[in-house]
Steps between C-alpha positions, in 0.01 A plus 500: 500500500625858421566757742208697644446844335255606780485372853259603778608391851210523762372830356245668723327828482267663753308819460418622855382181676384323167723236368496523109782268424565212747855339466495425140792315356537401132781465220454599141739367232587701199255459215191400705167642416282518825154610579419603863134432556267555810220713626493865515704619800713168519840691479575462131551872430700550823731215404554668160572823661730348763703356205508835326632668830209734528376336814725436790497150650412453863735200521664254260710573191485497123783422273575553135778272373597421858531880586267670751288740307565768759866478416439632142639856528244689309168452307664533166725193564200302648297588192743316290402193686130537562215681311129538572206496267201670678143455449452873405795512263679797670525695165534874437194516278572846369836375357564327178533112508875520430559709811303262731700205353841670543418569866623152545846630415496754782690262739783471231529878411620802695286805566612687192424220264158446656404869470649522131279191420182692581607738220646255254438133588852340568563147390177495296589179330465323834138625537447400134610129571294487823186637339549261202522208750161590648331584158486873532776618286275729307383672812846624609416873445135492613382669820468222743156631625371403148572137553247230630557345835645188345738714288608695814584181676711380207680839522568424860647159386715665241637732766586196723688344198708835471565492884615132459471365846568138588172458702170652389230543753142556379233615756161407364629610144166426310233553751406832341458334156221324322534131456631514142751769571612325827567168325695683224720685748568189711583294191745782375658552857565118563631457140744792528615382856576154350667626192720737701567247776357731766337399821130605564294500820135637468228537735187388320133565591387231245591133580419415147749739361752352752426143366543607141798711498719419805724185591499528870230625730538602862170544703508765787245547754509714817859585430626134493587265215236222478624325201800536264472258201547464122169635348396161377526357835257742666169330580154678489464392873820691586365807322153476656681489844707800416204708402277378793266306279510180707562424848819337604574292814 
């Protein structure tokens, strides 16, 4: 077995007196495509935010390539390891598509190059390649606000390709999309992750999408892992118990 890309050791998070993550431990190998599933409030988003370093742990530790994530000196360095795809895209809709895609390069550029790019896009060819990969090459100069929801999420994926992190986190990435667009985005995202040998962890509202597009499924309830299996090994009984649809002894 290859060395772990991501390791969580007894990770806990409490907000006031409420425990949101309760001693979670897991290992993720490079190249895995993982869905986090569980009821609302189970801790999925908090777990994502902890890995992103936007939530401070109450106890435990998280490691990327055996290095504690708190030991990465700055956010620019860490962004070369881990990137996030959000539900609401986090795009500046007043800007042209090219600028939103090239925002993925900000962690590689200095201040002057970043400012200059707002006037004349720097490394435009990188944006062109990323937009071509997500099927939006012809939209490069279009105002982002004019795109559909599905297209905007593809722009966000293109921005991640430009950022080029090893690990991609996706927090409910398609919950704001209609079923057709949701399936198109998930098919595209998982295809690109496989082709570019990235690692993907996504929190999913839909179990059916998790079954269709992900290789490994981790069930979380009340801040604890209740199962961690290959997707084809997860039973309907386990899913029913996870979502409280049946009583368990």
